[in-house]
C-alpha positions in Angstrom: 40.9 10.4 27.9 42.3 12.2 31.0 44.4 9.3 32.5 44.9 9.4 36.2 48.9 8.6 36.4 51.3 7.2 38.5 53.3 10.7 38.4 50.4 12.5 39.7 51.1 11.3 43.5 54.4 9.9 42.3 56.1 13.6 42.4 53.5 14.3 45.1 55.7 15.9 48.3 54.7 13.7 51.8 51.8 15.7 54.0 52.8 15.5 57.0 50.1 15.1 59.2 49.3 14.2 62.9 49.8 10.6 63.5 46.1 9.3 63.1 44.9 7.6 66.5 41.8 5.3 66.1 39.3 5.4 68.9 38.6 2.7 71.2 38.1 -0.2 69.7 36.2 -3.3 70.7 37.0 -6.7 70.7 40.5 -8.3 69.9 42.1 -6.8 66.6 41.3 -9.8 63.6 44.5 -11.4 62.4 44.2 -9.2 59.5 44.4 -6.1 61.5 47.5 -7.3 62.8 49.1 -8.1 59.6 48.1 -4.8 58.3 50.0 -3.4 61.3 52.9 -5.5 61.0 53.3 -5.1 57.2 55.1 -1.2 57.3 52.4 0.4 55.1 51.9 -2.6 52.6 55.5 -4.1 52.1 55.2 -7.0 54.6 57.4 -10.1 53.3 55.4 -9.8 50.0 59.3 -9.0 47.6 60.8 -11.9 49.4 57.8 -14.5 49.2 57.4 -13.8 45.4 61.1 -14.8 45.0 60.6 -18.2 46.7 60.9 -20.7 44.0 60.1 -23.7 46.0 56.2 -23.1 45.8 54.1 -21.4 43.0 51.7 -19.9 45.9 52.6 -17.6 48.9 51.8 -17.5 52.6 48.5 -16.8 53.8 49.5 -13.3 55.3 51.1 -12.5 52.0 48.2 -13.2 50.3 46.0 -11.0 52.2 48.3 -8.3 52.0 48.7 -9.0 48.4 44.8 -7.5 47.9 46.0 -4.0 48.4 48.2 -4.6 45.2 45.0 -5.7 43.2 45.7 -9.2 42.9 45.3 -12.0 45.4 46.3 -15.9 44.7 43.7 -18.2 43.2 43.7 -21.9 42.4 42.0 -24.1 39.6 39.4 -26.0 41.5 38.3 -28.1 38.5 41.9 -29.8 39.2 42.2 -29.6 43.0 41.4 -33.3 43.7 43.3 -34.8 41.1 46.5 -32.7 42.0 45.7 -33.8 45.9 45.4 -37.6 44.7 48.9 -37.1 43.2 50.7 -35.1 46.2 50.9 -32.3 43.9 50.2 -28.5 45.2 47.0 -26.7 43.8 47.1 -25.2 40.8 48.0 -21.7 41.7 47.4 -18.6 40.0 47.1 -15.0 40.7 43.9 -12.8 39.7 44.5 -9.5 38.5 41.8 -6.8 38.7 43.1 -3.4 36.9 42.2 0.4 38.6 40.3 2.2 36.1 38.1 4.8 37.1 35.1 5.4 35.4 35.5 1.9 33.7 37.5 4.0 30.9 40.4 2.5 28.7 41.6 3.7 25.5 41.9 1.4 22.3 45.6 1.7 22.5 45.5 0.2 26.1 42.9 -2.3 25.2 45.7 -3.5 22.2 48.2 -4.0 25.3 45.6 -6.0 27.5 44.8 -8.0 25.0 48.1 -9.5 24.5 48.6 -9.5 28.1 45.4 -11.5 28.4 47.3 -14.1 25.9 50.8 -13.9 27.3 50.5 -14.5 30.7 46.7 -15.1 31.5 44.2 -17.6 30.2 43.1 -16.0 27.2 40.5 -14.1 28.3 39.6 -10.5 30.1 36.5 -10.3 32.6 34.6 -7.3 32.8 33.8 -6.8 36.2 30.6 -5.7 38.1 32.6 -2.8 39.4 33.3 -1.4 35.8 37.0 -2.7 35.9 38.8 -5.8 34.2 40.4 -9.0 35.4 42.8 -11.3 34.3 42.8 -15.1 35.5 45.6 -17.3 35.4 48.7 -15.1 35.8 51.9 -17.4 37.6 53.9 -16.3 40.6 56.8 -16.2 38.1 55.1 -13.9 35.7 53.3 -11.2 37.9 56.0 -8.9 38.2 56.6 -8.7 34.6 52.5 -8.1 34.2 52.4 -5.7 36.2 55.4 -3.5 34.7 53.6 -3.9 31.2 50.1 -2.8 32.5 52.9 0.4 34.0 53.7 0.7 30.9 50.3 1.9 29.2 49.5 3.6 32.2 47.2 1.7 34.1 47.9 -0.2 37.8 46.3 -2.2 40.2 46.7 0.0 43.2 43.8 -0.5 45.8 41.7 -2.9 43.3 41.3 -4.9 46.4 42.2 -5.1 49.8 40.8 -2.9 52.9 40.8 0.4 51.2 38.8 2.5 48.2 37.9 0.1 45.6 37.7 1.5 42.0 35.1 3.9 41.7 32.2 3.6 39.2 30.1 6.0 37.1 27.5 6.3 35.2 28.3 4.7 31.2 25.4 5.9 29.7 26.3 7.2 26.5 22.8 9.1 26.1 24.5 11.6 27.9 27.9 12.1 27.0 28.9 15.1 28.1 27.7 15.0 31.6 28.9 11.4 31.5 32.8 13.0 30.9 32.2 15.9 33.7 31.3 13.2 36.0 34.0 10.4 34.9 36.4 13.2 35.4 35.2 13.6 39.3 35.5 9.7 39.8 38.8 9.8 38.7 39.4 13.0 40.9 38.1 10.9 43.9 39.8 7.6 43.5 43.2 9.8 42.9 42.1 11.6 46.1 41.9 8.4 48.1 44.5 6.4 46.9 46.9 4.6 49.2 50.2 6.9 49.4 52.0 4.2 50.5 55.6 3.8 48.1 55.4 -0.1 48.5 53.6 -1.0 44.9 56.3 1.1 43.2 59.2 -0.6 45.4 57.9 -3.7 44.7 56.3 -4.5 41.2 58.4 -1.5 39.5 61.8 -1.1 41.1 61.2 2.0 42.6 63.9 3.0 45.3 62.4 2.6 48.9 61.7 5.4 50.5 61.6 6.4 54.3 59.5 4.2 56.2 57.7 3.9 59.5 56.0 7.4 59.0 52.6 8.3 59.4 52.8 10.8 56.7 52.9 8.0 54.1 49.1 8.0 54.9 47.4 11.3 55.6 43.9 9.9 55.3 44.1 6.1 56.0 46.5 5.5 58.4 49.0 2.6 59.1 45.6 0.5 59.3 44.0 1.5 56.5 40.2 0.6 56.2 38.5 -2.2 58.8 37.2 -3.4 55.0 36.4 -3.0 51.5 35.0 0.9 50.3 32.8 1.5 47.3 32.0 4.6 45.8 29.8 5.0 42.6 27.8 7.6 40.8 25.0 7.8 38.9 23.5 9.6 36.7 19.4 9.9 36.3 17.6 7.9 34.9 20.5 5.3 34.5 20.8 3.3 37.7 23.2 1.3 36.0 26.0 1.1 38.8 23.5 -0.1 41.2 24.3 3.2 43.3 22.1 2.0 46.0 24.4 -1.2 46.7 27.4 1.3 47.3 29.2 2.5 50.5 28.9 5.9 49.1 26.2 6.3 46.4 26.5 9.7 44.6 23.5 10.4 42.5 24.0 12.8 40.1 21.5 16.0 40.4 21.2 18.4 37.0 19.3 21.6 36.7 19.6 23.3 33.3 21.3 20.1 31.7 24.1 21.5 33.9 25.7 18.9 36.8 25.1 21.3 39.8 25.8 18.2 43.1 24.7 15.2 43.5 22.6 13.6 46.5 24.5 11.4 48.9 23.5 8.1 49.9 25.8 6.2 52.3 25.8 2.1 53.9 25.2 0.1 50.9 26.8 -3.5 50.7 26.0 -7.0 49.4 27.8 -9.5 51.4 26.3 -11.4 53.9 27.1 -14.7 55.2 24.7 -18.0 54.9 23.1 -18.7 58.3 24.2 -15.5 59.9 21.1 -13.1 60.3 24.0 -10.9 62.0 25.0 -10.5 58.0 22.6 -9.1 55.5 22.7 -7.2 52.2 21.8 -3.5 52.7 20.4 -0.7 50.8 22.8 3.1 51.2 20.3 5.6 52.4 20.2 9.0 51.9 21.6 11.7 54.1 21.5 15.1 52.1 22.8 17.5 49.0 26.3 18.7 48.4 27.5 20.9 45.6 29.8 19.3 43.3 32.7 21.4 44.3 32.6 19.7 47.5 31.9 15.9 46.4 35.9 14.9 46.9 36.0 16.3 50.4 33.0 14.8 51.0 33.8 11.0 50.3 37.0 11.4 52.2 35.2 12.5 55.6 32.7 10.1 55.3 35.1 7.3 54.6 37.3 8.5 57.8 34.5 8.0 59.5 34.2 4.6 58.5 38.0 4.2 59.1 37.3 5.4 62.7 34.4 3.4 63.9 34.2 0.0 61.7 34.5 -3.2 63.1 37.8 -4.0 63.3 37.7 -7.4 65.4 35.1 -9.3 63.4 35.6 -8.7 59.4 32.1 -10.0 58.6 30.6 -7.4 60.8 33.3 -4.5 59.6 31.3 -2.9 56.3 30.3 0.1 56.6 26.2 -0.7 56.7 27.0 -2.3 59.8 29.1 0.8 61.2 25.9 2.9 60.4 23.3 0.3 61.9 25.2 0.2 65.1 25.6 3.4 65.7 22.3 5.1 63.8 22.1 6.6 60.9 21.5 10.0 62.1 24.2 10.2 64.5 26.5 8.9 61.8 25.5 12.0 59.7 26.2 13.9 62.2 29.8 13.2 62.9 30.1 13.4 58.8 29.2 16.8 59.2 31.2 17.8 62.1 34.3 16.5 60.1 33.2 18.8 57.2 32.2 21.6 59.4 28.4 22.3 57.6 25.4 20.6 57.2 24.3 18.7 54.3 21.3 20.1 52.3 17.9 18.8 51.8 17.8 15.7 49.1 17.3 17.1 45.7 14.3 15.1 43.4 15.3 12.2 41.4 14.3 9.3 39.4 15.3 5.9 38.5 14.2 4.5 35.8 16.2 1.1 35.0 19.6 -0.8 36.3 20.4 -2.1 32.6 22.4 -1.2 29.5 20.7 0.2 26.4 22.4 -1.9 23.6 23.3 -1.4 20.2 24.5 2.4 18.5 23.1 5.6 19.8 24.3 8.8 18.8 25.9 11.1 21.4 25.6 14.9 22.0 28.7 15.8 20.2 27.3 14.1 17.5 29.9 10.8 18.0 28.3 7.7 18.2 28.4 4.5 20.8 27.6 1.5 20.1 27.2 -0.9 23.5 28.0 -4.4 23.2 26.6 -7.4 25.1 29.1 -9.7 26.6 27.3 -12.5 28.4 28.7 -12.5 32.5 31.6 -10.0 30.8 33.8 -12.6 29.6 35.9 -11.5 26.5 37.5 -14.7 25.3 37.2 -16.2 21.8 33.7 -19.0 21.9 33.4 -21.6 19.6 31.5 -20.2 16.5 31.9 -16.2 18.1 35.1 -15.1 18.2 34.3 -12.2 20.6 38.0 -11.6 21.2 39.6 -11.4 18.3 36.7 -9.2 16.9 37.0 -6.2 20.0 40.7 -6.5 19.0 39.9 -6.2 15.1 37.7 -2.7 16.4 40.3 -1.6 18.9 43.1 -1.4 15.7 41.0 0.9 14.1 39.1 2.6 16.6 40.3 6.2 17.8 37.9 6.9 20.2 37.8 4.5 23.7 36.1 1.7 25.1 33.8 2.2 28.4 33.1 -0.8 30.4 29.4 -0.6 32.3 28.4 -2.2 35.8 26.7 -5.1 33.7 29.9 -6.4 32.4 29.2 -5.0 28.8 31.6 -2.9 26.3 31.0 0.5 24.9 32.5 1.1 21.9 32.5 4.9 22.6 33.4 8.3 20.6 33.0 7.0 17.5 33.5 9.5 14.6 30.6 9.6 12.0 33.0 8.5 9.5 34.3 5.9 11.2 31.1 4.4 12.2 30.7 2.2 9.1 34.2 0.7 9.4 33.3 -0.4 13.1 29.9 -1.7 11.7 31.9 -3.9 9.3 34.0 -5.8 11.8 30.8 -6.2 14.0 29.1 -7.7 11.2 32.3 -9.9 9.9 32.1 -11.5 13.2 28.4 -11.5 14.4 28.8 -9.4 17.3 25.8 -8.6 19.1 23.9 -5.9 20.8 21.7 -8.8 22.1 19.1 -7.7 19.7 18.3 -12.3 19.3 18.6 -12.6 22.8 15.9 -12.4 25.4 15.2 -9.8 27.6 15.9 -11.9 30.4 19.5 -12.7 28.8 20.3 -9.1 28.3 19.2 -8.2 32.5 21.7 -11.0 33.3 24.7 -10.6 35.6 26.5 -13.6 37.0 29.7 -13.6 39.3 33.2 -15.7 38.3 32.5 -18.5 40.9 34.1 -21.6 39.9 36.8 -22.7 39.3 38.8 -20.0 40.1 37.3 -18.4 42.5 38.5 -19.9 46.5 35.0 -18.5 47.7 32.4 -20.1 45.6 30.2 -22.7 46.5 28.3 -23.1 43.2 28.7 -22.4 39.6 28.1 -18.9 38.6 29.1 -17.6 34.8 29.7 -20.9 33.8 26.0 -21.9 34.8 23.9 -18.9 34.1 23.6 -19.1 30.7 22.3 -22.7 30.9 19.8 -22.0 33.3 18.5 -19.0 31.3 18.1 -21.1 28.1 15.9 -23.5 30.5 13.9 -20.8 31.7 13.2 -18.8 28.5 10.7 -21.2 26.6 8.7 -20.8 29.6 8.7 -17.2 29.0 8.6 -17.7 25.4 5.0 -19.9 26.1 3.5 -16.6 28.0 4.7 -14.4 25.6 7.1 -12.5 27.9 10.6 -13.3 26.1 10.5 -9.0 25.4 9.4 -8.7 28.7 12.7 -7.2 30.9 13.3 -9.0 34.3 16.5 -8.6 35.7 18.4 -12.1 36.6 21.8 -12.9 38.7 23.8 -15.2 40.3 26.2 -15.3 42.6 28.1 -18.2 43.6 28.4 -17.7 47.5 26.8 -14.9 49.8 29.3 -12.6 49.1 27.2 -11.2 46.7 29.3 -9.9 43.7 26.8 -10.0 41.2 24.6 -8.0 43.4 22.2 -10.8 43.3 20.5 -9.7 46.6 18.9 -6.8 44.7 17.8 -8.8 41.5 14.1 -9.2 40.5 15.2 -13.0 40.2 18.5 -14.0 42.1 20.1 -16.8 42.8 22.8 -17.3 45.6 25.1 -20.3 45.7 24.8 -22.7 48.8 26.4 -25.8 47.6 27.5 -27.9 44.1 24.0 -27.4 42.3 22.5 -25.8 44.7 20.9 -22.0 45.0 18.8 -19.9 47.3 16.1 -18.3 45.1 15.7 -14.6 46.1 12.1 -13.4 44.6 11.2 -9.2 44.2 14.3 -6.7 43.8 13.1 -4.0 41.8 14.2 -3.0 38.0 15.3 0.0 38.9 17.7 -1.1 41.8 15.8 0.8 44.8 15.1 -2.8 47.1 16.5 -5.9 48.0 14.5 -9.2 47.2 13.5 -11.7 49.9 14.2 -15.5 50.0 11.4 -17.7 48.7 13.1 -21.4 48.4 16.2 -22.5 49.9 18.8 -24.7 48.8 17.4 -26.1 45.4 18.7 -27.4 42.3 17.6 -27.1 38.5 14.3 -29.3 38.4 12.8 -27.7 41.7 13.9 -23.9 40.4 12.5 -24.7 37.0 9.0 -26.0 38.4 9.3 -22.6 40.9 9.5 -20.7 38.2 7.0 -21.6 35.4 4.0 -21.0 37.8 4.7 -17.5 39.2 6.2 -16.7 35.4 2.4 -17.8 34.1 0.7 -16.2 36.7 2.7 -13.1 35.9 1.7 -13.5 32.2 -2.1 -13.4 33.1 -2.7 -11.0 35.5 0.1 -8.6 35.8 -0.8 -4.7 35.7 -0.1 -2.6 32.6 3.7 -1.9 32.3 4.3 -3.4 35.8 7.8 -4.6 36.5 8.4 -9.1 37.6 9.8 -7.9 40.9 6.7 -5.3 41.7 4.5 -7.7 40.8 5.6 -10.8 43.2 5.3 -8.2 46.0 1.9 -7.5 44.9 0.3 -10.8 44.7 2.2 -11.9 47.9 4.7 -14.4 46.8 7.4 -12.4 48.6 7.5 -9.1 51.1 9.3 -6.1 49.8 12.7 -5.3 51.4 13.8 -1.8 51.5 15.9 -2.2 55.0 18.7 -5.4 55.0 17.7 -5.5 58.6 14.8 -7.3 57.5 16.1 -9.6 54.7 16.1 -12.8 56.7 12.6 -12.2 58.3 10.8 -15.4 58.1 9.8 -15.7 54.2 6.1 -16.3 52.9 6.7 -19.4 51.3 9.8 -21.3 52.7 
């Protein structure tokens, strides 16, 4: 694996640039903007707050600043009421998210991550929908030690959260391993190029000497205010759309000619988050603006991001994502501004076709003769379950594995680049611990995603990963009765409307509304090119099952050959097709 290490930019000389001055902004800057302006390039009072022994938490503004360092404060909401009754502060803990461009870690790195989960975390590791890993349950007193030990294995958490470019995703399809290698290197280059250049992370967590401050050259791309909101980039290699490329602020679609990567189709302005009851917020699909050769793609990503830096809404954060900037200014105007900054025009979009968004499970042979095993991990949670010691088994594999692990945008794990002579050894461990490639699971479960939600996410309105497996277990008999247990249907659940599970693109989507209550959405496409539509609002489990049963029965009887569920519910009038987020909230048919 080619690592992008801290040395690549610690040793980089500061680039002197002219001060970044934003165009006139509408409205009063939000409190987060004021916090960034006063933070001295992400330093703020974080170091002092982390040393305060009177509380296991930190002040709100420091917590917002903490996101830029790849972490933020949570509390165990299962304990919240009891602790309030006892007049105790919340059970504060930190979530720590890693920066892993292209979702790759060596087996040796995994062993250390496994240790850290036990030593400082809650004995589990979460594979996220952005191809990276999260730790939960890190206490304030252990944060610095945790980050320092990550640094020892050349992993950091810089820009894993916050108003910056996040972890860069790419296609994890082992069928095309040579192409994947090139694409993963490009993902790493984009990630490295768009990293914040402030030394704050190294000063606060790694005890590096403080460098000169109050100098604009610390952030030659971002400037002192960074971006208006988070920014996401993903790269897909057709026919697999396993990064949900149209959900990204920048979606890059690899163009292959004569088995060689020649360039990328560029789509801009995707994003899944919204606010319940606010029609000015909505999920949106990225829109294609043209093609560029691969040699130019890093600079293209920078220039697109700077347009959002300069014109994004810095007053109202829920309207600050790039999708709203585009819809406010107009796609063509944004495209022209990008081209102006590039100094050339995009070429015409080149043909491509996506077949699916999910992962392909089990063993496959790569182009280099090595093997790859995609392991199904329900909702991305790696821990030892009763009767299923998943975490222990993966550790045993890491102890003998000479390749790497790849993490997918669907929360699964690929044991990658297994040499033929090592394949049997890995298979023995798989058999010994009963690890599954999902062969015995329904196609519905194999195509499921859920966010963390309760008890740790402070934004969750309802359950996510803890409940979706139970709901699927109750839907499966309906599918079985109708001979659909092997029919792939994409089902996703988010505990709130921020959409971390990309539920707004699922064929069956659930977005939390309150305890035990969800909005039910139908009609996303199987290949990730269409949003779904609200079908029923604020319903619990009983009504969910009562609602889905007749639709599933109808689908079983009257679907066309090879017709996907999402396409069927649109063709038969259950919901209308949504290819533009501005139509997401128009009156649904059956509400």
